C-alpha positions as CSV (number, residue, x, y, z in Angstrom):
1,X,0.0,0.0,0.0
2,X,1.6,3.3,-1.1
3,X,0.7,6.7,0.2
4,X,0.8,9.8,-1.9
5,X,2.2,12.8,0.0
6,X,-0.2,15.7,0.3
7,X,0.8,19.1,1.4
8,X,-0.9,22.1,2.8
9,X,0.4,25.5,1.5
10,X,-0.8,28.7,3.2
11,X,0.3,32.3,2.2
12,X,0.0,34.8,4.9
13,X,-1.0,38.1,3.5
14,X,-2.5,41.5,4.3
15,X,-4.7,43.8,2.3
16,X,-3.2,46.3,-0.2
17,X,0.1,44.4,-0.3
18,X,1.6,44.2,-3.8
19,X,4.2,41.7,-2.8
20,X,1.4,39.5,-1.4
21,X,-0.4,39.6,-4.8
22,X,2.9,38.7,-6.7
23,X,3.5,35.8,-4.3
24,X,-0.1,34.6,-4.6
25,X,0.2,34.4,-8.4
26,X,3.5,32.6,-8.2
27,X,2.2,30.1,-5.5
28,X,-0.8,29.5,-7.6
29,X,1.3,28.7,-10.6
30,X,3.5,26.2,-8.7
31,X,0.6,24.6,-6.8
32,X,-1.5,24.2,-9.9
33,X,1.4,22.5,-11.7
34,X,2.0,20.1,-8.9
35,X,-1.7,19.5,-8.1
36,X,-1.5,21.0,-4.6
37,X,-4.2,23.1,-3.1
38,X,-3.3,26.3,-1.3
39,X,-5.0,29.1,0.7
40,X,-4.3,32.5,2.1
41,X,-4.7,33.9,5.5
42,X,-4.9,37.5,6.5
43,X,-2.4,38.3,9.3
44,X,-4.3,41.3,10.4
45,X,-7.4,39.1,11.1
46,X,-5.5,37.1,13.7
47,X,-3.7,38.8,16.6
48,X,-1.2,35.9,17.0
49,X,-0.3,35.8,13.3
50,X,0.0,39.6,13.3
51,X,2.3,39.6,16.2
52,X,4.5,36.9,14.7
53,X,4.5,37.7,11.0
54,X,3.0,41.2,10.7
55,X,6.2,43.1,9.6
56,X,7.4,40.5,7.0
57,X,4.4,39.4,4.9
58,X,4.0,37.6,2.5
59,X,5.0,34.4,4.4
60,X,4.8,31.0,2.9
61,X,3.9,28.1,5.1
62,X,4.2,24.5,3.9
63,X,2.5,22.0,6.2
64,X,2.2,24.7,8.9
65,X,6.0,25.3,8.9
66,X,7.5,28.5,7.6
67,X,9.0,27.9,4.2
68,X,9.9,31.5,3.3
69,X,8.9,35.1,3.4
70,X,8.8,38.3,1.2
71,X,9.2,36.4,-2.1
72,X,8.5,32.9,-3.6
73,X,11.5,30.8,-4.7
74,X,9.6,28.5,-7.2
75,X,12.3,25.8,-7.5
76,X,12.6,25.6,-3.7
77,X,8.8,25.4,-3.3
78,X,8.6,22.7,-6.0
79,X,11.2,20.7,-4.2
80,X,9.3,21.0,-0.8
81,X,6.1,19.9,-2.4
82,X,7.8,16.9,-4.2
83,X,8.8,15.4,-0.9
């Protein structure tokens, strides 16, 4: 019995953030290519997220663990999702 690895990708964003919009487009491209679903979460809607990540959005989480911030590294994200 073999298991297929599934991953959860979350992009932490805030409103009116051009870098967040760019990151979302890049993540959408990589995740679509690899068949992985992803979501966004607004750091300003959650006090804990805002306290931890507020000054460095966008932040990419893979399986709940910080993968990167400020910009997407497509090759690195592909590698993480291929594991």
